[in-house]
N, C-alpha and C positions, 0 to 999 in steps of 0.2 A: 784699524783692525789689527789686533795682535795675532801673531802666528805661533801661539804656544803649542799647537798640535803638529808643528813641523810639516805643514802641507807644502809640497813642492810646486804643484801647479793644479789648475782646475780647467776642465774642458767641458763644453756644453754637452748635454745628453740629447740623444735622439728622442722624439716623442714616443710615448707608449710604455715607459718604465715607471713603476710605482713602488714606493716603500709600503709594506703591509704592516698593519697593527691589528691585533684582535680586539673586537668590541665586545663588551660584556652587557648582559641584560641585568634587570633588577636583582635577580637571584645570584648573580656572579658567574653565570654560565656564558661561554663564548657563543655569540649568536651570528656574527658576521665579521668581515674584515674592513677596516678603513683603508683607503688608498690615498697616499700623498704623492703627487707627481715628483719624479726625479728631474731636476732642472739642469744638473751638472754632475760630473764625477771628479772627485779630488784624489790625487795621488800623494801619499805621505812618504816620509823619508825612508821607510823600510819596504816600500813598493806595494803597499796595500791600496786598493782602490775603494773609495767610500762614496756612497750616494750623498748628493747635496740636494736638499729640499729648500723651499722658500724660507723655512724657519731655521735650518741648521745643517752643518756637516755632521752626519751620523757616524762619528768615530770615537765615541766615548765609552768604550768597553761593551757596546751593544753589538749584536750580530743581526743586522737588519735583514728581513726577508724582502726580496725584490721580485715583483711580478714583471715578467718580460712581455714584450708585444705578442709573442707567440703563445702566451698563456702559461708557460712554464714558470715555476717559482724556485728561487735558489737563495741560499745564504752562503757563508764561507765554508761550511762543512756538510751541507745537505742540499738535495734538490728534490723537487716534486713535479709531477707531470702537469698538475693543474692547481688552480686556486682552491677548488673543493678538497683536493688531497691535502694541501697544506693546512686548510682550516680544520679538517678532521683530525690531523695530528695535534694541532693546538688544543682542540677540545679534549683529546685523549690525555694530554699532559695535565690539564686541569682536573679531569676525573681521577687520574692517578694521584695527584697531589692531595686530593680530598680523602683518599683511602689511607693516607699515612697518619 
């Protein structure tokens, strides 16, 4: 494995953390959120902590939304009280983009 991303170390994640991604219906509207379990956390050279899923370390310019065991959702610059709150904001972003 190459360490081009300058990951300093990885530590296992506690159960109950998920990376969220919006799912779209046939019309392109957001209808729900997919949840991918966080299996570990990676720390990079500048001190950012990134979720690690079975597929990848999510540190490629993305700002992943994380669902916590207590139901709160957060990313690097925002937080929501619940998954429905996060999902509603994602839907609003799509509606706003369609108005442009």
